[in-house]
C-alpha positions in Angstrom: -10.0 17.3 24.3 -10.4 13.6 23.4 -7.8 11.1 24.6 -7.3 8.7 21.7 -5.9 6.0 24.0 -8.5 6.3 26.7 -11.6 6.8 24.5 -10.7 5.4 21.1 -14.3 5.1 19.8 -15.3 8.6 21.0 -12.1 10.0 19.5 -12.8 8.3 16.1 -16.4 9.7 16.1 -15.0 13.1 16.9 -12.7 12.9 13.9 -15.6 11.7 11.7 -17.7 14.6 12.9 -15.0 17.1 12.1 -14.7 15.7 8.6 -18.4 15.8 8.1 -18.3 19.5 8.7 -15.4 19.9 6.3 -17.2 17.9 3.6 -20.3 20.2 4.0 -18.1 23.2 3.5 -16.5 21.7 0.4 -19.9 20.8 -1.1 -21.4 24.3 -0.5 -18.3 26.0 -1.9 -16.9 27.4 1.3 -13.8 25.4 0.8 -11.9 25.2 -2.5 -10.4 21.8 -3.5 -6.9 23.2 -2.6 -8.1 24.2 0.8 -10.0 20.9 1.3 -7.1 18.7 0.1 -5.0 18.7 3.3 -8.1 18.2 5.4 -9.2 15.1 3.5 -5.7 13.7 3.4 -5.7 13.8 7.2 -8.6 11.4 7.0 -7.2 9.0 4.4 -9.3 10.4 1.5 -7.8 10.7 -1.9 -9.2 12.1 -5.2 -8.6 9.4 -7.8 -9.2 9.1 -11.5 -13.0 8.5 -11.3 -14.0 9.0 -7.7 -12.8 9.7 -4.2 -10.9 6.8 -2.5 -10.9 6.0 1.2 -7.8 4.2 2.6 -8.5 2.3 5.8 -5.6 1.3 8.2 -5.4 -2.3 9.2 -2.7 -2.0 11.9 0.1 -4.5 11.3 -2.3 -6.4 9.1 -4.2 -8.0 12.0 -8.0 -7.9 11.8 -10.8 -9.5 13.7 -13.9 -11.3 12.3 -16.1 -8.4 13.4 -13.8 -5.9 11.8 -13.7 -7.6 8.5 -17.5 -7.8 8.6 -17.5 -4.1 9.2 -15.4 -3.6 6.0 -17.9 -5.9 4.2 -20.8 -3.7 5.4 -19.0 -0.6 4.1 -18.2 -2.2 0.8 -21.8 -3.2 0.2 -23.5 -0.1 1.5 -21.3 2.7 0.2 -19.0 1.3 -2.4 -19.5 -1.3 -5.2 -19.5 -4.4 -3.1 -15.8 -5.0 -2.7 -12.6 -3.5 -1.2 -9.0 -3.7 -2.3 -6.2 -4.9 -0.1 -2.9 -3.1 -0.6 0.7 -3.9 -0.3 0.8 -2.0 3.0 -1.8 -4.2 4.7 -4.5 -1.5 4.2 -7.9 -1.6 2.5 -9.0 0.9 -0.1 -12.5 1.7 -1.1 -12.3 3.1 -4.7 -15.9 4.3 -5.3 -17.4 6.2 -2.4 -19.3 9.4 -2.8 -17.7 12.2 -0.8 -20.9 12.9 1.0 -20.9 9.3 2.3 -17.4 9.2 3.6 -18.2 10.6 7.1 -20.7 7.8 7.5 -18.1 5.3 6.4 -15.7 6.7 9.1 -18.5 6.3 11.7 -19.0 2.7 10.6 -15.2 2.1 10.9 -15.3 3.5 14.4 -18.1 1.0 15.3 -15.5 -1.8 14.8 -12.4 0.0 16.1 -10.9 0.9 12.6 -10.1 4.2 11.1 -8.3 6.0 8.3 -6.0 8.2 10.4 -2.5 8.7 9.0 -3.1 6.6 6.0 -2.0 9.6 3.9 0.0 12.8 4.4 3.5 13.5 5.4 3.3 11.6 8.6 4.0 8.1 10.0 1.8 5.7 8.0 0.4 2.3 9.0 3.0 0.2 10.9 3.3 -3.1 9.1 4.7 -6.5 10.0 4.7 -10.2 9.2 1.3 -11.8 8.3 2.5 -14.9 10.2 3.3 -13.1 13.4 2.6 -15.1 16.5 2.5 -18.3 14.5 5.7 -18.7 12.5 8.0 -21.5 13.4 11.1 -19.3 13.1 9.9 -16.4 15.2 12.3 -14.7 17.6 9.5 -12.7 19.2 6.0 -11.7 18.3 6.4 -8.4 16.5 2.7 -7.3 16.9 3.0 -5.9 20.5 5.9 -3.8 19.3 4.0 -2.7 16.2 1.0 -1.8 18.4 3.3 0.2 20.7 4.6 2.1 17.7 1.1 2.7 16.5 -0.1 4.1 19.8 3.0 6.3 20.1 2.8 7.6 16.5 -0.9 8.3 16.2 -1.4 12.1 16.3 2.2 12.5 17.6 2.3 16.3 17.5 6.0 16.5 16.6 5.7 14.3 13.5 2.5 15.4 11.8 4.3 17.5 9.2 7.4 15.6 8.3 9.3 16.3 5.0 7.6 13.4 3.5 5.5 10.3 4.3 7.2 7.8 6.6 6.8 4.0 6.8 7.9 1.6 9.5 8.0 -2.2 9.4 8.7 -4.8 12.1 9.9 -8.3 11.5 9.9 -11.1 14.1 11.2 -14.1 12.2 14.7 -15.4 11.5 13.5 -14.9 7.8 12.4 -11.4 7.1 8.8 -11.4 5.9 8.1 -7.7 6.4 10.3 -6.2 3.7 12.4 -4.5 6.4 15.1 -3.1 4.0 12.5 -1.3 1.8 11.2 0.9 4.6 12.1 4.3 6.1 12.7 2.5 9.3 13.0 -1.3 9.4 13.1 -3.2 12.7 14.2 -6.9 12.9 13.8 -8.6 16.2 16.9 -10.4 17.2 18.3 -12.1 20.3 21.7 -11.5 21.7 23.0 -13.2 24.8 19.5 -14.1 25.8 18.2 -10.5 25.4 15.6 -9.5 22.8 16.4 -6.4 20.8 16.2 -4.9 17.3 18.5 -4.6 14.4 17.6 -1.1 13.1 17.6 -0.2 9.4 17.0 3.3 8.0 16.7 4.8 4.5 14.9 2.2 2.5 12.2 2.9 0.0 11.0 2.3 -3.5 9.4 4.9 -5.8 11.3 6.9 -8.4 14.6 6.4 -6.5 14.6 2.8 -5.1 17.1 2.3 -2.4 17.6 -0.5 0.2 18.0 0.7 3.8 21.2 0.5 5.8 21.8 -0.8 9.3 22.2 2.1 11.7 22.2 0.0 14.9 23.1 -3.7 15.0 21.5 -4.2 18.3 19.1 -2.0 20.1 17.8 -3.3 23.5 14.0 -3.7 23.1 13.3 -1.4 26.0 14.9 1.5 24.1 12.7 1.2 21.0 10.5 4.3 21.4 13.2 6.8 22.3 15.4 5.5 19.5 12.7 5.6 16.8 11.8 9.0 18.1 15.4 10.1 17.7 15.5 8.9 14.1 12.3 10.8 13.3 13.6 13.9 15.1 16.9 13.8 13.2 15.1 13.3 9.9 12.6 16.0 10.7 15.4 18.5 11.1 17.7 17.5 8.2 15.2 16.1 5.6 14.8 18.2 2.5 11.6 20.3 2.1 12.6 22.1 -1.1 11.9 19.2 -3.4 9.3 16.5 -2.6 11.1 14.0 -4.8 14.2 14.3 -2.6 12.4 14.6 0.7 12.3 10.9 1.8 14.8 9.8 4.5 16.4 7.5 1.9 17.6 10.6 0.1 18.7 12.2 3.4 20.8 9.1 4.2 22.2 8.9 0.7 23.2 12.5 0.6 24.5 12.9 4.1 25.9 9.4 4.7 24.9 6.7 7.2 27.7 7.7 9.6 26.6 11.3 9.9 23.0 10.2 10.4 24.0 7.7 13.0 25.9 10.3 15.0 23.0 12.7 15.0 20.5 9.9 15.9 22.7 8.6 18.8 23.1 12.1 20.2 19.3 12.7 20.0 18.7 9.3 21.5 20.7 10.1 24.6 18.6 13.3 25.1 15.3 11.6 24.5 15.9 8.4 26.5 16.6 10.5 29.6 13.0 11.9 29.5 11.2 8.6 28.9 9.5 7.6 32.1 9.2 3.9 31.4 5.5 4.1 30.8 6.1 2.6 27.4 7.6 -0.5 29.0 4.7 -0.8 31.5 2.4 -0.5 28.5 4.1 -3.4 26.8 3.0 -5.8 29.6 -0.6 -5.1 28.8 0.0 -5.3 25.0 1.6 -8.7 25.3 -1.4 -10.0 27.1 -3.6 -8.7 24.2 -1.6 -10.7 21.8 -1.5 -13.9 23.9 -1.6 -17.1 21.9 -5.0 -18.8 21.5 -5.8 -22.1 23.3 -4.2 -24.4 20.9 -5.8 -27.9 20.9 -4.5 -31.4 20.3 -6.4 -33.4 17.7 -5.9 -36.4 15.4 -4.8 -35.1 12.0 -5.8 -38.4 10.3 -8.6 -36.6 8.4 -5.9 -34.3 7.0 -3.7 -37.1 5.8 -6.6 -39.1 4.4 -7.8 -36.1 2.4 -4.3 -35.5 1.0 -4.1 -39.1 -0.1 -7.6 -39.2 -1.6 -8.0 -35.7 -3.1 -5.5 -34.3 -5.6 -7.0 -30.8 -5.5 -6.7 -30.6 -1.7 -3.2 -32.0 -1.8 -2.1 -29.4 -4.3 -3.6 -26.6 -2.2 -1.9 -27.9 1.0 1.4 -28.1 -0.9 1.3 -24.5 -1.9 -0.9 -22.6 0.6 0.3 -23.8 4.0 3.2 -22.5 6.1 4.9 -24.1 9.0 3.5 -23.3 12.4 5.3 -23.2 15.7 2.8 -25.6 17.3 2.8 -29.2 16.2 -0.4 -30.2 14.4 -1.1 -26.6 13.2 -0.5 -24.7 10.0 -0.9 -21.2 8.7 -3.1 -20.9 5.6 -2.7 -18.4 2.8 -6.0 -17.6 1.1 -4.9 -16.1 -2.2 -7.1 -13.4 -3.8 -5.7 -14.4 -7.2 -8.2 -16.8 -8.7 -8.5 -16.9 -12.5 -9.7 -13.6 -13.8 -9.5 -11.9 -10.4 -8.1 -8.5 -9.7 -5.2 -8.9 -7.3 -6.2 -7.8 -3.8 -9.9 -7.3 -4.5 -12.2 -9.0 -1.9 -16.0 -8.8 -2.1 -18.3 -8.2 0.8 -19.5 -11.8 0.6 -15.9 -13.1 0.6 -15.0 -11.0 3.6 -18.0 -12.3 5.6 -17.1 -15.9 4.7 -13.5 -15.3 5.8 -14.8 -14.0 9.1 -17.0 -17.0 9.6 -14.2 -19.4 8.7 -11.8 -17.7 11.0 -14.2 -18.1 13.9 -15.0 -21.7 12.9 -11.5 -23.0 12.1 -8.8 -20.5 13.0 -9.3 -19.2 16.5 -10.9 -16.0 15.2 -7.7 -14.6 13.7 -7.1 -13.1 10.3 -4.2 -11.2 8.7 -3.8 -9.1 5.6 -0.5 -9.9 3.9 1.9 -7.6 1.9 1.2 -9.7 -1.2 -2.5 -8.8 -1.2 -3.7 -12.1 0.2 -5.4 -13.1 3.5 -3.8 -15.4 6.1 -5.5 -17.6 8.6 -2.5 -18.0 11.0 -3.7 -20.7 13.3 -5.5 -23.7 11.8 -5.3 -27.2 13.1 -4.6 -29.7 10.3 -7.7 -31.7 11.2 -9.7 -28.6 10.2 -8.1 -28.2 6.8 -10.4 -30.4 4.7 -13.5 -28.6 5.9 -11.8 -25.2 5.5 -10.7 -26.1 2.0 -14.2 -27.2 1.0 -15.7 -23.9 2.2 -13.1 -21.8 0.4 -13.4 -23.8 -2.8 -17.2 -23.2 -2.9 -16.5 -19.5 -2.7 -13.7 -19.5 -5.3 -11.1 -18.8 -2.7 -9.1 -22.1 -2.7 -6.7 -21.3 -5.6 -3.6 -23.3 -5.0 -1.0 -20.7 -6.1 0.5 -19.0 -3.1 3.9 -17.8 -4.1 3.5 -19.1 -7.6 3.7 -17.1 -10.8 0.0 -16.4 -10.9 0.0 -15.0 -7.4 0.8 -11.6 -8.9 1.1 -8.4 -6.9 -0.3 -5.4 -8.7 -1.4 -1.9 -7.9 -4.7 -0.5 -9.2 -2.9 1.3 -12.0 -4.7 3.5 -14.5 -8.0 1.8 -13.9 -8.3 3.9 -10.7 -5.3 5.9 -9.8 -4.8 9.5 -10.9 -1.0 9.1 -10.6 -0.8 6.0 -12.8 0.6 6.2 -16.3 -0.3 2.7 -17.4 -2.6 -0.2 -16.6 -1.6 -2.9 -14.1 -4.7 -5.0 -13.5 -5.2 -6.2 -17.1 -1.5 -7.1 -17.4 -1.7 -9.2 -14.2 -4.9 -10.9 -15.4 -3.6 -11.7 -18.9 -0.2 -13.0 -17.7 -1.9 -15.3 -15.2 -4.3 -16.5 -17.9 -1.4 -17.2 -20.3 0.4 -19.3 -17.7 -2.7 -21.3 -16.8 -3.5 -21.9 -20.5 -0.1 -23.4 -20.9 -0.5 -25.4 -17.7 2.8 -24.1 -16.4 1.7 -22.7 -13.0 3.0 -25.6 -10.9 5.8 -26.6 -13.1 7.4 -23.1 -12.8 7.0 -23.1 -9.0 7.9 -20.1 -6.9 8.2 -17.1 -9.1 7.5 -13.6 -7.8 6.0 -11.2 -10.3 5.1 -7.6 -9.2 3.5 -4.9 -11.4 3.3 -1.1 -10.9 1.4 1.3 -13.0 3.8 4.2 -12.3 7.1 5.1 -10.8 5.6 5.4 -7.3 5.9 1.6 -7.2 2.8 0.7 -5.1 3.0 -2.7 -6.7 6.6 -3.1 -5.4 7.9 -4.0 -8.8 11.5 -3.3 -7.8 11.3 -6.3 -5.4 9.8 -8.8 -7.8 12.0 -11.6 -9.3 10.4 -10.1 -12.4 9.1 -6.6 -12.1 6.9 -4.8 -14.6 6.6 -1.0 -14.6 4.1 0.7 -16.7 5.0 4.2 -18.0 3.6 6.7 -20.5 5.7 7.2 -23.6 4.4 9.9 -25.9 0.8 9.0 -24.9 1.4 5.2 -25.3 1.6 2.7 -22.5 5.2 1.3 -22.3 6.3 -1.4 -19.9 9.8 -1.8 -18.5 10.9 -5.2 -17.2 13.3 -5.6 -14.2 15.0 -8.8 -13.2 16.5 -10.0 -9.9 14.5 -8.1 -7.3 14.0 -9.7 -3.9 12.4 -8.3 -0.8 13.0 -11.3 1.5 15.8 -13.8 1.2 18.6 -11.7 -0.4 17.2 -8.1 -0.5 17.9 -6.6 -3.9 16.5 -4.0 -6.3 15.7 -5.4 -9.7 17.7 -4.2 -12.6 16.1 -2.9 -15.8 16.5 -5.5 -18.6 16.4 -3.1 -21.5 13.9 -1.1 -23.5 10.2 -1.2 -22.7 7.4 -3.1 -24.4 4.1 -1.9 -25.7 1.1 -3.3 -23.8 0.3 -6.1 -26.3 3.9 -7.4 -26.2 4.4 -7.6 -22.4 2.8 -11.1 -21.9 4.7 -12.6 -25.0 7.9 -11.2 -23.6 7.4 -12.8 -20.2 6.4 -16.0 -22.0 9.8 -16.0 -23.7 11.5 -15.4 -20.3 9.6 -18.3 -18.8 10.7 -20.6 -21.7 14.3 -19.5 -21.2 14.1 -20.3 -17.5 12.6 -23.7 -18.0 15.4 -24.5 -20.5 18.3 -23.6 -18.3 17.2 -24.5 -14.8 19.3 -27.4 -13.4 16.4 -29.1 -11.5 12.7 -28.6 -11.2 13.4 -27.2 -7.7 15.7 -24.4 -9.0 13.6 -21.2 -8.8 13.9 -18.5 -11.5 15.6 -16.2 -9.1 18.2 -18.9 -8.3 18.9 -19.6 -12.0 19.2 -15.8 -12.6 21.8 -15.5 -9.8 23.7 -18.5 -11.1 23.8 -17.5 -14.7 23.5 -13.8 -14.6 20.9 -11.8 -16.7 22.4 -12.5 -20.2 20.3 -15.5 -21.2 17.1 -13.9 -19.9 17.8 -10.6 -21.6 18.4 -12.6 -24.8 15.0 -14.2 -24.4 13.3 -10.9 -23.8 15.0 -9.2 -26.8 15.5 -11.8 -29.6 15.4 -9.0 -32.1 16.7 -5.4 -32.0 15.2 -3.6 -29.0 12.1 -1.6 -29.4 12.5 2.1 -30.0 
C-alpha cells in the first residue's frame, strides 16, 4: 500500500497507473460508460459537451513556477494550448483525449500536482485567500491550516462517499476574501485574548438553492481544528439526505434540521473525536508553518516606481487598480487579470503560464496564486520591481488595468463546453466588456462585480455578484435572469432576482441601462454600484432594466 503523505509522487503515479488500466478497459468495451463514470470521477475526469475534461487541484490556490510550467506543458502537448482557471482555484483542461489523460496525470505527478478529489461526493479542493501570507490585515496565514486540512481529507476513508460534494474555505484576513459564508464549512481565523482560533460557519452554498452559511462556533481554538471539522463531516454524513441529490448538500441539512440541532450533534461528536486525536496534527503544523515561511523581503529604493507613476499614465492606471496593500513596507501584491479585451475569463495560454512563472521568479520571490475571480496574483513584489514587471506583462497582453472593475467579469465555461449548461456565458462576458470599453466607462464606473453562470449550478457564482447573470433554457431559447445586490465579501448577501429574463441579444442593452441608471443616481464618483443599491433599494434599477412591460 502506498502512503500518500510519505511517498506523494509514487502514490500519484500509482493512481495514474490504476486509471490507465481503467481507461484501457473502457476503450476495449470491458467497462460501460456507467461503470466507468465513478472511476473517472475519482480522478477528476468529466465528460463534457464536446470532449472529456480534466480538473486539476491547485491546493488553496498556491502554485510554484515549476508547477505552472507543468500545466503549460500539459496544455501544449495534450490540450489546445491553454487551460482554464476556475472559481475554486482549480485548472480545467477542456479538450484532452481520454487515452491521453493517464499521461497527463503522470505529468502532474512530475510537479507534485494531481486531480484527486476534484470531483465526486467527497471533500473538494480546500480554498483560501489569494493574498494569504501577504495581506496587511491578516490575523494569521491560512495556508498552513488549509494544507493541514488537505492532508487530512485526501483519501480519508470515512468521507469518500458523502451525501454530496463538500467544500471548505479558510480566510485569514480581517476582511473575508475566501467567500467563507458560501461554503459547506467556512473557517475565519480570529484572535481572542491573544489566542488564535476559528469562527466556524456551516451550511453555505450556491447552486439551485443558494444559502449563506450560519455560525456554528464563534471561537474554536486552533488546536481543535481537525477533530471539530471531522465532527461536522461525521454529523453530516449520518444525517445528510441521500434520497434526493438536490437536497443532499449540508446547506439543506442545516436548513431542515436547524442550526441548534446540528450544533448539538457536532459538539457531542467533537468531544468523542477530540479524545482520540493524539496531537500529531499539531506537531505537523510546526513543519507546515516552516514550509510557508515568508520570503527574504528586501529593502530597496522605490524611486523608480514613483517616477514611473508620474511619467507613464498607463502604468499609473494599472497600479491604481491592480495593486493590493502588503504587510511589508515597500511591497505590493499584484493582480494579473485574465480579462483582456476579447479574452475568455479565466483562460491562460501555455505561453502566458510560462511567462508568469518567469516573472514570479524574477520579481516576486517565486510565488504565484490563483484567485477565486479567475485571475493570477503575484503576492510579493517590491515596488521598485513594478515598472519592469508591468512592461513584461504589457508585452504579453497581461497588463489590463481592470482588477475589480466591471470588465473583470467572472464567468463559467457555459454551453461552449459544459454538458450541464443551459446557456452561453463566455460570449455574454465578452460582449458586455466590449460594450463598456467602447463607451469608455470602465474606470468611470469603478468597482462593479459582475458574475455570469450558464446554469443553476452557479459555477460563475452569479448569486454573489453585485450584478449576477444566470443563463437558462426556456422552451429551447436562451433566457437570462438578472440578480441584484449579491456580495461575497463585505456584507455577504445572495442577489435578488430583478424580474423576468432577457433573450440573449437583450442582455447587454439591459445592463447598459442599469449602468446609466447607476451613473445618474450615485452621490459621488466614489460611490460604488452596490452602495447606491443599498442606499436607494432596487426600485430605480429595476425601472432601468424594465422600461417597458416585462418580457413574457
